[in-house]
C-alpha positions, 0 to 999 in steps of 0.5 A: 512543546516537547516530543514527550509531550507530542508522543503524550498526546498520540499515545492517549489518542488526544492529537486533536490537543496538539495545537493548544498544547504547542501553543501554550509552550507545554513542554514535559516539565510544564505537563507535569504541573499541570493541575485541574483549573490549568486543565479546565482552562487549556482544554474548554472542551468537556469530553477531551478534558474528562479523558485527559484528566483522568490518564495526567491523574493515572499518570502522575500517580504512578510516577510519584509512586515509582520515579522514572528518569525523562529521558531514558523512558516514558509511562505509556497509556494503552487501552486494551480489550478485557477479552477473558473477562465476562464483560466486553469492557475495557481496561487502562494500563499504564506501563513503562515504554523506553523511548529508543534511540533508534540511530544506536541500535541500527549503528550497532550492526553492519546492516545497519550502518549501510541503512544509515547511510541510505536514509541521510543521503537519499532519505529512503531504503530499498526493500530488502533494507526494509526487510534488514531494517525490522529483522534489527529492531525485533531482534533488539526487542527481543533481546531486551524485552524477550519474545513478547514485549507489551504492546507499549513497548513495541508502539514506542519503538515504531514511534521513535524509528519515524521520529527520527526518520521522518521519510519513513512516516507512513502518512497515516495518523500515527505516523507508523501503521505500516510499521505497528498497527494495534489490535482493534475491537469492533462492534458490527452487526451487535458483535464485538470483533476483534483485530490482531496488530498487524504492520512489519514489526508485528508480524516479525516478531510472530514469525520468531515466535513461531520459528522458535516454537517449531524450529522451522520457518514461516511465511506471512499469508494472506487471503486474497481480497476483493478490491474496493468497488466504485459506485457507478452513476446510472446513465442518462441516456434511456434505456431503449436508446442504450440497448439500441446503441448496444446491438448496432455496436455488436454488428458494426465497427464502422464509421469509426466516428459513429462507434466513438459515439455510440461506444462514449453514450453507453459507457455508464450503461455498458459499467452497470451491466457488468457490475450487475453480472460479475459472473460474467468472465472477460470472454462473456464480457468481450463477447456482449461488448466486442467494440471494447476491444477496437483502439481507444475504446477501453481509454475512453470508457475509463475516462467517462467512469474515472475522469481524473485519474485517465491522464495521470501514468503519461503525466507524471511515469518519466517526469516523477517516478521512473527515476526514483524507482530505477534508483530504489532499483539499484540499491536492491540490485536489481539492474545487473548492467549500466544504465546511464547512458540510456535514452529517458524512454528506454530508462522509463520502460525499464522502471515499469518493467522493474516494478515487480523486482522491487515489490514482495510478491503476494503469499495467500491461501486457497483451500487452506494450501499457501502459495507464494508465486516466484519472481518469474511469474510476477515479471511475466504476468506483468509485463512479458518481455520476449526478444523479437522475432518472437512467434505471436500466435504460438505465444497466443496459445500459451497464453489463451486461458488466461482470465486476465488481460497482461502486457507483452513487449518485444526487444531487448533488455537494455533498449526501448522494446520495439512492440507492445502489446495488450494481451486480452481473450488470446488476442494481442492489441498493438499499442504504440509503446510500452507505456501505452500498453500498461496504461491500457491494460491498468484500465481495462482490470477496471473497465471490466470490474476484474481482479487484478491477478495474484502472481502481479498484483503487488504491482498493479496495486502500486500503480493504482494508489502511487500513480493513478492516485485511485481509491481501494485497499493498500497493502503495507508493502505498496505504502512502504514503497509509495513512502520509499519513492516519493522520499528519495532524494533525486 
């Protein structure tokens, strides 16, 4: 089976037939020679066979009317909603879609050649290079096909990209959802909803069209999304017993062994109470459950609720991810000093602090006002690095009103920090290492069931999806960085 057949099955949304066509060695020439009897023997299931037969017949009929050269252009079948029709039906469109030589497109520009070198030598590109890559591809699209290329053309470009460079494959069914995800229709509660196309290529095209019309500049915007909630099981401890333990914990912090025991037994009860009272802020929750601020209690609650994810940051950050993040940061010129002689633990801490630098800040709207935080706001709300000797009391007064936890580190940029704290509800709680402080801070968001602050939401989402491997929404930016980190050639 060649790329023509593979692409066609993807385009027709019949990827379940891939193994059959591969086993029978169906290439482009054999594909075009398929007749009704052969298709019947090849595809035993009636549903997929009917779909394939219809699309194959349409394609062959159109090819007979307008021959094409297989090496330069394919016809792509695209299902689009008939939005202007009175009936909510779908229309099958067959439009010519080139198979693009992505290497040649990139090789035609100086920036593109740099991207090619990174992909060939390292297997990944930085965020800055990704932005430039999309700009080059969209400029090429507009030059060849105008401001509004067909869906089939855009999809062929995205497909050619991930086939040329498998390290850019995003792990989705199509392989290119972060680059281009087609518009879709969904039925909810008897109503039909249409969702526009998304992805880096589509968003760039949309912004270019806006700039052309207005002769100004436009930015991508995102609404603030609620994180996916995980269903917490009910506690097996009788409610009366849990309430008694809760009251005891409110007024006692010793002996430690009994505190730990009662906190573990009431973890599920506490988690369900927090989720049943979503209007309660961080100050109110800690007033109700003050022992959560005792050393180790946030981590213990998290271990009860999300056992499999509990130890992943310590197990994987330094050994698997830190050097990859540093490599991407170097590509983006985010490290203005030599790091070759830095100790391993200091390099791991530097990589943590650099996450906001290689992640784009979220753009969102509040009351129709577009908000985009600065890189400094993203950095300080994630890990705020201050010099040794900083007055902690004054610092806490400055950040006391923050409705979210954050990390404070004391030290120098080029060295391992001397002290690390989780800052929460106007208090600073010390941890042994910066890695430990980041771990506890992340777990606090889950234990207290609060949203990431928008200033650094992408950084926490990266840790959630890549390091802790936990469920939840995933932005294109995080998916891209996840793919880049995992494909860096070390």
